N, C-alpha and C positions, 0 to 999 in steps of 0.2 A: 875300295872295299864297297860291296852293294848294300843297298839300304835293309837289307834283311839280316847283312852279318852284323851291319851297326846296331839293330834292334837286337838281336841276339848277344852282343858284345854288352850293348847298355844294360839289358836285360842281367846279366851274370854278373857284372862289375859293379852295378849302382847301389851305394848302402844305403839310399832312399827307400828304392823298390825293395830290398831286404828288408827293413825296419818296415814298410808297412804288411809287406807279407807274415812279418813276424807276428805282427798285433793282427792280423786277420786269423792265421792260427790261434793265438790266445783266446780271440772271440767265441771260435769254433768250438776250442776246448772248454767253455764256457758250459755247453750243453752236457757233457757227461757229470761236470761237478756239480749242476742245478739237480741231475739224476741221483745223486749222490746223496744230496740232502732229504730226497724223497726217500730213498731206499731207506735210511737212517729212521726217518719218522715211520715209514711201513714196520721195520722191524721193533723199533718202540712200541709201535701201536699192539703188535703181536706179544710181546711181553706184557702189557698192560693188561689185555685181554687174559692171558694165562693166570696172571694175578688174580683179576676181579672172578676168574671160575673158582681158583681156590678160594678167595676169600669168601665168595658165595656161600661155598659148604662149610665154610669155619665159623666164620664172621668177618664182618665187614669193621671200617671203620667205627670206632663208638665213642659216642657222646652221651654223657651222662647228666641228667637236669635232674633237682631234687633232693630230698622228697620235699612234696608243697603238701599243703592242707587245701582242701576245696570244700566250700560249704554250700550246698543248693542255698537259694533266699530269693523270695517273693519280691517282684519287681511291677511298678505301677506306671502306667503312663496314660496320657489323656489323646483320643482320636480327633479327627477332625470334629466330629457330633458333640465332643466334651464328654465323651464315655469313657468311663475309668476302664481300661484294660490290665489283667493281670498276666505276668509272664514268669517262668522260672528261669534266673540267671543264676552265674558261679562265680562265688570271689574266692580268691588263692591267696594263701599266705603262706609265705617265706619262713625258713626258721631264723633265732634271733642268731645261733650258733651253727655251725655243721663242722662236723669231723670226718674227713677222708685219710685213712691209713693203707697203704698194701702194696704187695709185690709183684709187679710184672714179669713172668716168666717167658722169654722168648725162644721163639724156634721158628726153623728154616725148614720151608718143603720146596719141592722142584718141582716143576712142568714142562718136563723134555730140558732145554737148556737152562730155562729163568728160574730163579729164584725169588720164591715169596716168604718175606718179613710174617708170620703169626705173633702172636703170645696169648697168654691167659692170665687173666687177671683175678687177682683175689683180695678183697677190700672189704673192710672193716667200716661201716658208717654209720653215724654216730649226729643226730639231730634234735637241739632243744628248741623248744617253741613257749615263749612268755605269753599270758594273756593275751588273747589276738585284739587287735587294734580296729574296730567296728568303725569307729568316727574316722579314721583315715579314709575310707573308702563311703562314708554316707550310710552306713546300713544300722538299722533297726532291729534291737536283738527278735522283737515277736516275729518281724520276717522271714529269720533264719529255719531252715530246714535241718536240725543238728543232727537226726536220727540217720540222714543220706549222706553224712561227710564220710568222706574218705580220705587216702592218703594217696599219692602217687608218684612214679619216678620213671623218669624218662631213659630210655636208652634205645639206641639207633636201632640196632638189629639183635632183635631177640633169640636168632636161632642159637646167638652166641652163649644164652645161657644154659650153666652145666650143671645146676643143681636146685632144688624146689627152694624158696627165698621166704623166709620165717620174718613176720614182723613183729620184736619186742618192745611192749609198751611197758612204762615205767607202771607198776601197781596195779597192770591189768593182765589179761589174758590175751599170749600171743596170737595173731593173727597171720594168717598164709597169702602172699602175694599174689594175686590171678592176674592173668593176660588181660593186655587193653586197658584202656581209660575209658571212664564212662563219658567225659568229654575231651575233645581233644583241642580247644581253642590256645592252650597253653604249650604243649608237648602232643605231637603226634604218636609218637610209639614210646609204648614200655608197658608198667605193671603199676597195679593198683591193688588198695583193699578197704574195707569198710574201716572206720575208724571211730570209736565212740569218743566223743571230745567234750572237754569243760573251757567253754568261752574264757572264763575268768581264773583258770588255774594253770598252772605251766605242764606241758606236754611233750617226754622225754621218748623219743623214739631211736631204734638202732635195730640194724640187719647186715648180713653179712651176703656177700655179691658174689659169685663165682662166674666168670667172663670171658667166654671167648674174643678174641676183636684179630684185627692185621693193622699193620702199619702205624697207626695213630690212635691214640688216647687221649680224651678232651673232657673239659668239666664246665660248669656254669657255676658261676659264683652267687649262689642265689641267699648265702647265710648274711646276717650283719656283718660277721663274723665268717670266714670260710678258711678254714684250716686242709691243708692238703699236703702230704707226705708220700712218696713212692721211692720207691728203689727196685734194681733189677740189676741181671748180671750183662747186659746189653751196652757196649762200651763204644758206642756212636748216636746217643742220643741227640736230638735236636728239638729245642724247648720253642714252641712259637706259641701263637695267638695275643692275648691283650696285654696279659701278665706273663713276665719271668717270672723265674723262684727267685724267693729273697738267699737263700741258700742250696748250693750244688756244689756235688764232687763228682767227677766222674775219672775214672781209673780204668785201666787194663781191664778189670775183673767187674767193673759195670759204673753204675753212677745211683746216686744219692741226690734228690730234690725235693724241696719244700716249699711251698706259695702259703702267704698271709694275704688275703684280699677283704677289706674292709666295703661296707655298704656304698660309701661315700664315692669309691673307686669305681662305680658303673653307673651307667645311664639309664638305671630302671626302679621302681618303688620295690618297698619291703611287702605289698600288697598290692592287689589289682582286681579290677572282673572282666571276666570274659578274655578278649584279645589285649589285654591288659589295658583297659579304660577305665577310668576314675568315674566315679557316680557322684554327684553333688546334689543335695537337698534343696527342694525350691518351694516356695508357698503356691500355692494356686487360690481361685478365687473362691472355693470351697472348702478352704480352710483345711486342706490335707496335704502332707508331704508326699511329694513323688520324686521318683528318680530319675535323672535325664543323665545320659552318657555323653561324656567329654573324653575324647580322643587323648591318647598321651602317645606322644612320639617314643616310643623304645622298642627292643628286640632284644630279649634276654640271649638270646644265641651270640649276638655281637661281642659279648662279653666274653667268649670263651675262652681257654687257654688249655695247655697241655705239654705233651712230648708226642714226638714222632721219630719211631725207629728206621734209623736211616743202613741202606748198604754201606760197606767201608767206599763201594767205587761204583758208580754209573756211568758204564762204558760208552753209553748211548751220547750220553750228554758230552763227555769227552771226545770222542768222534766226531761229534756234530760241531765241537767248537775248534778243534784242528780242520776240519772241513772251510770250515772258512777262511782258512788263509791258502787255501789251494790256488785263488788265483795268484797271490802274491808268488806263490813259490813257483810255479810255471812261469812266472815271468823272470825272475830270476835267474833260474835253471836256462832259461833261453838267451840270457843276458850273458850267462858265463859261457855257452855254448858260441855265444855271437863272439864276443871278445875272442875267445881262443882263437875262431876262424878269421879274424883281424890278423892276430898276432904270428899264427900260425901259415898266413895265406893261403888256407886250405879252404876250400869251397864246400858249404854244407846245404845241402838241396831241403828245401821246405819239409819235404816228405819225410825226412830225418828230425825234423824239428817237430813234425806232427808223432811220430813214434815215439819221440823222447816225451812230450807232452803227455802222451797216453800213459808212458808207465809211470809217470807221476800220479796220474788220477788213480792209476789200478793200486796204488802205495794205500787209498783211502779205503778201496776196497778191502785190501788185505787187512787193515787194519779191524775194520768194522767184525768181520767174519773171524778174523781169532781173537779179538777181544770177548767175544762169545762164550767161548771156552778156557781163555787164558786172563792172566791180568793185563790191566791196559798197558803197565809200564813192558811186560815180557812181548805181547803184540806188537806194540810200536818198535822196539827194538830190532823184533825178527822181519817187519813189513820194509826196516829202514835198511838193512843188511841184503835183504833179496832185494829191493830196487836199487841198491847203488850198485850192485853188481850188477843187475842188468844194463843199466846204464854206462857203467865204467867200462863193461866189454864192448858193446855198441860206439862207445866212444872212442876205445884203442882201434877197432875196425874203422873208425872214420878217418881220425889223425895218424893213425901207424905209427905213433909214441906212447910210450909208458910213462912219460913226462908230463905230457899234459892229460893224460887219462889220470894222473895222479893227482893232479891241480883241479881238475873236475871235480873228481871223487871225494877230494880233501874237501874243497868250498861245498858242496853237497850236504856231506856231512856235517858240517859245521852249520848250515842252513837248517838241518834236521833237528840238532841238537838245540838251537836256538829258538824255533818252534814249540819243542817239547818242553824248554823252562818255560815259555810264558803259559803254556797250560797248565803249568802248576802254582802260575801266579794269580792273585785274585786282584787285591787292591793295586797291583803296579803293576800289569799286563801293560795297558797303555802309556805309560813312562818307559817300560824297557824295551816295547816294539818301537816308539818314534826313535828312543836312542839309537837301537839297534840298526833302524831304517836311515837313520843319518849316518851310520858309521858304512854301512854297505854303500851309499851315495856319495860319501867322502872318498872311499877307497877306489871307487871307478872314477870319479873326477881326475883322482891323483896316477891310478894308471894309464887313463888315455890323455894324458894331459900334451904329449906330444904327439900324438898322431895328424896327420892331415887328412882330415874328412874329406876333400876333395878329392882326393889320391892316396889314399890308405894303402894301397899296395905297391906305391913309390915309383911306380911304372909311368914312360913317358906316354902323354896325349896321343893315341893314333889318330890321324885321318878317318 
């Protein structure tokens, strides 16, 4: 036998070379697998763009802060020349009791093949302010500009306001809210209204809000006691943020939820100056009391909470999760074909391995494209059936045996079912995955225990 014939015989019979070749093919197939992840992110980005376009015209995610009473006051400081400087600052006061009750009316809109979750929010808002605590922020009554006081209410996206908002003040004439806030050191976007105020008496405010938004609604608990009650016909809510509801009820007909948050549950005071800095009185050499800013590290928005209206299925997240198993699935499929090759003593060319792996990669492309139009479960089933038929017919042409083809297709069907079950699990996915791989490994070890890997064909060595 010539050297060339020996090399050719070794190349076609060497198990080690075949395994190395299979490993190289798996590495090559990592390229389309990574491209698949990029495709999922691209489609997800298109979906998010469509949602942003519709939400931008209807109303974005809404965050509500208020109502807040703001009073301008004169502040004095001393410069380097020891000259007395007068400036105007703003003191913000939060309500002692804040009650918000309302209904979320959800709606679905379509932009091409994408679904956008919108809502209309109808709220009743009531706030009670007890006599303002000026000492807590070191203010002197004679420095207050009470005629310039106003009440503000923060709304993230003003495009969502559907009706005029009238502020009802107990024992006083009602005032209409106007757009914008005179100073945005606490709230950057919202509405405001002039407010005649008596700092030594109670102030009770009330108004109704008709607001459009999308996807999520959140609140900031600025009251000493904040009570929020919401109900909706949406049956798939997600309660998030700094506080979960004390009581909630979720059924097929919708949900009801209520929150009760105390002043002590959050990390900011009930009143503050400007960007929530405290003012402390100090005594100077000229026996006058001035104000000095002392920063307080707090952010009112960090304590926000609310509810998100989730779609029942996020096909992109599930497709992305399933694609993470693609390399493992390709490797297991190659092992099945490889052992079929060993037991049937039928040579399978590397090109045939490559084509089989390409069919598996195509499964995820089919799953992604179908899931944009059908339910994910239906898309997964259809993609499985199509790929199993393709691989089964190809295996039949290779091994010329319906028995071997049935075994290969059956094992692949079990693997597809196993990986689908992992997608449905959240807390136990790692546990079940590790157990499943252990079972696969044990089965392979048991099935191949009698194979002579130095001479798997059973033929005598030739010179």
